[in-house]
N, C-alpha and C positions, 0 to 999 in steps of 0.2 A: 461613617455609616454605623448606627448602633446595632450590632448583631444581637445583643442580649434582649433589646426590646422587640426586634423581629421575631426572635424565637418565642418570647413571651407572648406575642399576638397570635403567633400560629397556634400556640397551645390553646389559647383563649378561644379563638374563632373556630378551632376544630372540635369544640365542646368540651375542652378541659382535659386534664391527665387521665381522668377514668374513662374517657370515651376514645381514647387512642390505644389500639391493641399493639401495634408495632409500627415500624418505619424503616425506610431505606432511602437512598438517595442515588441519582445518576449524575451526570455532568451538569444539568441544568435545574434540576427540581428535586424537591423533597416528596417523597411518596409515603402517605400515611394511610394504614388501615384502621378505620373507624367501627366501633360497635354500632352506632347509629348516625348514619349520614345526615338525617334530619337535624341534628344538634350543631352541624356545621354551618357557618355563616359565609357563604362563597362571596357574596357582594362585598362585605366589610373585610374580607381576606384580600381582595383585589385591591382595596384602597390602602393597604399597608404600605408604608414608604419602604421601598426596596423589594417589594413583590411585583413581578411583572404580570402575573396571571394565576389564576386558580381554576381547577375544574375537577368533576369527577370523571373518571375513565378507567374501565377495566377493574372495577372494584376498588380503586385507590383515589384518595384525596391528594391531587397533585397540585403542589404550590411551586411555581415556576420563580425562581431566584436569579437565574443566570449565573455569572461568575462567583457570586457570595454564597453558594450552596454548601461548599465544604465549611465555611466558617459557622453558618447557621445550624447546619446539621450537627456539628460537634457540640454546641451547646444544647441542642435538643436530646442528643445522645446521653450527655451527662444528667440532664434533668429527668428523662423518661426511661433511661437504661433499656435501650432497644436490644432485643436478643436477635440471634441470626435467623433468618428466613431460609429454610431449605426448599420448601415448597410454597411459594407466594400464592398459588391457587387456592389453597385451603382458606385464605382469608376473604375471597371473594364472596360477595353477597349472594344468597340462594334466591333472592327474589328477582334475579335477572334472566330468567329462563325465557320470558316473552321478548326481552331485547335481542337475545341470542337468536331466537326463531326468525324475528323479523329481520335482523342483519343476515341471516342465512338465506332467506327468500330474497332479499335484495340483490345480494351478490350472485345469486343464481339467475335471477329473471332479468336483471338490469342489462347485461351485456347482450342478451337475445332480443331486446327492444327494437334495435335499428332494423333487423331483418324482417320482423313481423310488421313494423310501422310501414315499411316499403310495400309490403304485400297488401296491407289494409288500403293504403292510398291508391294502389293499382286498382283494387276491387271498385272504389269509387269512381276512377277514371273509366273503368269498362262500362260501368252502368250509365254514365253520361255518354259514352260513345254509342251505346244501344239506343238510348232515349232520342238522341239527335239522328239516329239511323246512318251513323258514320261507318259503323260496323255491323254485321249480323253475327248471330251466335254460331253460324255454321262455317265461318270463314276461317282460313288458316291463320290469319293475323290474331283473330279472337282466341285461337287454340293456344298460341304462344303466349299471349298476354295472360291468358287463364293459368298457364303453368307459373308464370311469375308470381301471379296473386295467390296461388294454392302451395306452391312448394314449401314454403317457410312453415306453414301450418300443418301440411301433411307429414313433413319430415321434422317436426317439432322435437322429437325425442333425440334427434341427432344434435340439434342446437343446445338444448338443455343438458346433453351429456358433456358437451364440452365445459360449459360453465360449472356444472355440478362437479366434474372432475377437479377444476381449478379450486373450487371451494373445499372440496374434501381431501385435497392433496393426493390425487390418484392420477397416474398416467393418462393424458386425455385420449389417446388411441385406445386404451383399454375401455375407457368409457365409450367411446364411439362403437368399438366392437360389441359392446353390450346392447347399444341402441340398434345395431344392425341385426342383432339375434331377435329382437322384439318385432322388427319389420321385415324379418325373413320370409320369402315367398312361401315356404313350407308352413309357416305359422299362419300367415295372412289367408292362404288358399285352403286351410284345413276345414273339412266339413264335419269332423267329429273329434272329440278329445284325443290327443296324442298320449300314449302310455310310455312313461320313462321307467326303465328297468323292468317292465312288464307289470308294474304295480301301481306306480303314482300317475294319475291323470293330469294332463295339462289341459286346463279349460280353454275354450275357444274365446278369444278376447281380441278385439281390435285395438292395436297400440298406435296406430297412425293418429296424429293430432293429440295423443295423450300427453299428460304432464306428470303426475305423480309417479307412475311406475319407474320410469328411468331414473328419477331422483333417488327413489328408494333403493334401486338396483346399484347406482354408483356408490351411494352412502354405505351399503353393505360391504361391496367389494373393496372400499378403501380400507375398512377394518381388517377384512379377511386377508388382503394383500400384505398389510403391514404384520399382521400376526405370523403368516407363513414365512415372511421374509427374515424374521428372526431366527428360524430354525434350519433354513436351508443354507448350505456351505456357499460361500461367496463365489466360487467357481462355477455353481449351477443356478445361481439366482436368475440370471437372465432368461433362462429356458424354464426352470420349474416353477418360479414364483408366479409369472402371469398365467401359465398353464393351469396350475392347482387353483389359482384364485378364480379363473374362469369356469372351471369345472365345478367348484363349489357354489359359486354366486348363481350360475345360470339356472340350475334346477329350482333353487330356492326363490329366484325371481319369477320364472314361469309358472311354477305351482302355487306359490303363496303370495308374494309381495306384489307381482304384477296384477293378478286380478283383484287382489284387495284395493290397490291403489287405483286402478282403473273404476271400480265400482264406487270408491270413495270420491273420486273426482267427479263422476257422473251425478251422484247424488247431491253433491256440493252445488253443482251447476243448476240441478233442478230446484234445490231449495232456493237459491239466489234468485232465479228467474221467477219462481212462484211467489216469493216475498214482494218483489216490485210489480208483478202482474196482479196478485190478489189485494195488496194494500198499497197502491201507488201514491196516493194522496198523503197518507201518514209517513210512508217511507221516504218519499221525496221531500216532504216538509223538514222531517227530523234530519236525515242524512245531508240534505242540502244546506241546512243551517249549520251543522256542525263540521262540514267538510274542511274548512280552514283549521280547525283544531285538529282533525285527523292528519292533515298534512304536517302541522307542527310537531306532533308526536311521532311521526314517522309511521303510524299505523296503516297508511295506505298500500305500503310495501306488503302488508299480510294479505291484501286482496288480490295481488297480482295472480296468484294461481287459479283464482276463480275467474278472473277476466279472461286469462288464456283458455281455460276450460270452457266458458260459455261461448267465446267466438269459435273455438274449435268444434264443439258439439252443436250448436244452434245456428251459428254463422252471424250471431250479434250479441250485444249487452244491452239490456234494458234498464240498467240501474245505475251503477256506480260511474261509468264512463260519461253518460249524458249529464249526470248530476256535477261531475268534475268540469264539464265543459261550462255549464252555466254558473257554477261557482267562481271559476277562473275569471270569466268575463265580468262578474260581479266585482271582483277584486280590481279588475282594470278600471271599472266605471268609478269606483271609489277613489282610486289613485288619481285619476284624471280631474275629479271633483276638488280633490286636495290642491292639485297643481293650478287650478283656475282660482282657488280661493285664498291660498297662502300668499302672503306678502313677502316671504323670505325667499329671495332670488334663487339661492343655491338649492333650497329645499324644493322649490318649484321644478328645477331641473331634474332632481332626482325622482320627483314623483312622475313627471312625464315619461321618463326612461323606463321607470318601474311599470307604469301603465302599459307601455307598449310592449313590454317583455311578457306581461300578463296576458295580453290579447293573443300571444303566440304560444302560450301554455306553460311559461315559466313564472309562477307566482310568488317565489320566495322574496324577491327585492320588494314587491308591492306589499306582501303580507308582513314581513319582518320590519322592513325600513320605512314603512308609510303607515298602513292601517292599524296594525298592532301597536305601533308606537303611540298613535293618536287616539286609540281605542274606539271612538264613535264611527269612523270610517269602516272599521272592522265589523261593528254591530250592523252597520248599513248593508255591507256586502253579505253577511250572514242572513239577515231578513230576505234580501233580494234573491240569494241562491236558494233558500228554502221555498219561498213562494213560487219561483219560476219552475224550480225542479218538480214540485208538487203538481203543477198545471200540466207540465210537459209529459211526465210520467203517467199521468191520469188519461191523457190523449193517446199514448202508446208510443212515445219516442223510442227509436232503436239506434244503435251505434254499431255499424257493420265492419269495423275494423279497429286495430290497436294502434291508436295514433294520440300522441299528447293532446290533452283537452284544450285546444286553441283554435283560432279561426281556420287553421288548415284542415281540423278534424271535420269541418263541414263537408269535405270531399268524401268522408266515409259515412255520411248520413243519407247519402243517395241510396235507394232501395235497389237491391241487385236486379229486380225486374225493370228497372228504368224509370218508375214512377217517382214523381217529386213530392208528393204529399209529405213523407218523412222529413226531407230536406226543408221544406217550408216551415214545419214545426220547429226544427232545429234552428232556422235563421231568425225566425220570430223570437224564440227563446233566447238566443245570443243577444239580440237588440234589446229584449225587454229586461234582461238581468243587468246589462250595462247601464241602461238608462235609469232603471229603478235605483240602483245602487248609487248612481250619480246624483239624482235628486234627492235621495234620503240622506246623503252626505252633506249636500248643500244645506238641507233643512236642519239637521242635527247639528251641524257645525262641529267645531274641534278648537281645542287650545293650540294656537298656532306656534310654531317653532320660531323662537327668537333669533335674529341675526346675530352672529358674533362678530368680533372684530375682523376675524379671519375672513367671514362672509363679506363685510362691507369693503374690505380691501381687494377682493376678488377682480373687480374691473381694473383696478390699477395693476394688479399682476397680469392680466391679459393683455393691457396695452404694451407692457414691457416684454411679453413673451416672444414676440418674433425677434426683437433685438437679442435677448438672452438666448433664445434658441440658436441664432447664428453663431453667437459667441461661443456657446457650449460645444456646437459642432466642429468648430475650428480649434477649440481647446482640446476636445477630447481626441482629436487626431494625434496629439503629441503628450497628452497626460492620461493615458489609460493603461491599466494593469490587466493582464491577462492571466486567468487562473485555469490550469488544466484539470481534467478529470482524474481523481485518485483511484478510479476503479472502472472496470469494463461493465456495461450494462445499458439498459434502456432509459433514456432521459424522460422524466415526467416532471409536471409543474409541481410546486410546493403546495398548490391548492388541492392536489389529489392525495396529499399525505394525510392518513387518518388520526391526526393529532392537531388540535387547534392551535397549540403553541408554534408549531411550524407553519401549518397552513395559513395561519393569519399574520406570519412574518413578526411574531412577537420577540424573537430572538435575533431578528435581522432577515435581510433578503438572501436569496439563493436559489437552489435548485434541488431537485432529488434524482437519485438514480436506482433503479431496480437492477441488483447485481446479477451478473451472469456467471461470475466466479468469485471465489473467497479471498481476495487479495486486495489490501488498501495501499497505495504507494504515496509518497509525498508528491503533492502537487506543485511544489516550489522549494527553493532553498530557504531554509529558516530553522526554527527550534520548536521542539515539543513543549507547549506551554502547560498542558494538562493531560493527563491519562488516567482515567477512573479504574478502580481496582477490577471491575468486572470487563474490562478491556472493550467495551462495545461502543465506546465514543473516545474521541481524541481531539484535543485542541491545539491548533498550530499557529505560529506567528512567523510570517515571512520576514525576510531581511528588509523588505519596504515597508513593514509594519501593518500588513494585513492579517486580521485575526480571523481564523476559519476553523469552524466546528464540523466534523464529520461524525454523524450520529448513525451507527449500523443498525438498522431496523427498529422497530416500535416495541417498546417494553422488554427489550432484550436484556435490560439490566436485571430481571427476574432470574436469568441463567446464572448468575453469579460468576461469570467468566467461563463457564463450561462451552466448549467449542471454539473459544477465542484463544489466540496466542499473539503476544505483543512482541515486536522485535526491537522496540525502542525503550527508553525510559524517559520520564519527565525531565525536562531541562536539557536533553540532549539535541545536539545540532544535527539537521538532516539535509540531504541534498535532493534535489528534485529526481524522483524515480526510486528512491530509496523505499524498500519494503518496511511498512509501518506494522500492520496487523494482518494476520491470517485468520479466516473463521470457516467452520465447516457448514457451507450453505445447506447442503442437504439435511443434515442432522438438525439445524435449526428450523428449517421449514417443516420437517417432520413432527416438531413440537408445536406446529401451528403459529409460529410468530411470523409477522410480516417483515420482510428484509428491506423493505423500501428505505433508502438511505439518504436523508437530508444532508445537503452541504452548504452550510450557512456562513456568511460574512458577519460575524458577531459585532464588529465594528462599522456596521453599514453606514451609521450616521456621521461618520468621518469623511464620508466621500459624497459626490453628487449624485450618483445612482450606481446600482449593481444590475447588469443585464445578463440574461441567459443567452449564450452564443449557439447552443445547440438545443432545440426543443423538438419533442417528438421524434427521436432518432436513437440509434444505438451509437455509443462512444466507446472508444478504446481508452485504457489508462494512458494519460499524456496528451489526449485530445483536448482542443481548447473548449472549455465549458463555460466559464464565466467572464464577463468583461466589466472591470471596475472603472468608473470615470471619476477622476480626482478633482 
């Protein structure tokens, strides 16, 4: 491999020497800070021989090189004379504020969705039970079901307190205590403003079902807590830090942030409802047409607070949710048209599965894998989504719960009074958006995906599958390698790792662990093949030849070795259970780095398969984690 040529092309496709501010590397990739990201050519970089992948992330242009990174970076350093980066954050682009806001909204609201979805579906079921006279609104059963449907919304500040605390690195129980103050009976039952210290008036505000106040409160307390914690002696931190944090944050929240957040949320809900009520035809046509583009950019997360506020305040959403429903079904209709029209058997199968997923509210497979790829099906779905959304919003469609926009969402289109008119509009809209997108795709056509040799051999492979499967099952009983966990923590799928290189298995298959303590131990007998200077990543080779990468956290290379201590050296032999690295988990998390730790078999392609032995559970160091089939 010609490392000089790789380095030359990295410089060229990064926009030239003058566009590269600085650079560093970790165990798998070169990380460059660029003056102008637009000058970089990501697609050409990905095609360079020796480059595994390329991406922009956290203000860096990351070029994934795998085991060749040291060789290439050494040449880059000689050519570009990189200087030490003591504070990598200063090189991050200022234009990323919107990305940060959307990411924050996503991380706060996404964990809460299952609770409010269940409550929303229950509201639809109750409306049907009333319509068919199975229940009356005075029965005890109805009262219990009503509690189930209302609790998540009424106590929404408690739910948001947990997710906001996780996002802002605050103890979750402190966040919950803050939510409890907002919903405390003294405040709820107050008939006149409460005077604090005899001077400051606490306005009468209803915080049940509110969204913004608790988020602002948790955000403020996270900073207050960390500031106070720096000045309190360690022996007194457990008592004084939370006490003083609560005493400072609570008055500010009740007197200033809470009322402002409540009023802001209400006015945003009013504005949103007014927009879709006053100009339903134009709003439905425009938003319905561009909805797939909103999903592609991630901008839909920015609307989450509005959706929560609308449903909490009015009991329904009359815009974004119904539009999402019709747009998603249009995506499904286009995907099924592709499945019918394509001659590529493999692509037909993908189109069918993607179309089914879209009908259930998950449109990414259809959007990215089918419609966007072929372009004209995307245009067909956008036209259909815009037309049907405009018509339905003009009629007055309402969405009475927080449910993913798919067929199951029809349950929350039943009016709370039990009438079926709104449901009929939804059903007709769903059918119309699907059929119109299907027909338009058939009319517009598309350039079919050509079958590759791999596709044409699919049938042959399938015929041999049962025989090979039996042989593999028998063989794997005698030729499997077990890899134990190098650390204690909760096991998560690689797909959940916020880095495409790991999530897409570009470096190999494996698993990830969210650490519960800061110790990395040898998972097998072998040798330390690589140990980066920043000590955040280590490469091991077992005595059986398995190559394993343990990468502690995301972007922790920027810490330059702070909070990490290595107990081994490169080339050193280790025994299973030996301590390799210790790290200060609390300190790293306080610097807002994710500690999710991918554990990758980097020579995956030397084996038949790499299987995760423990998914969605907590493991101890030494527990079986991966099974490798030879």
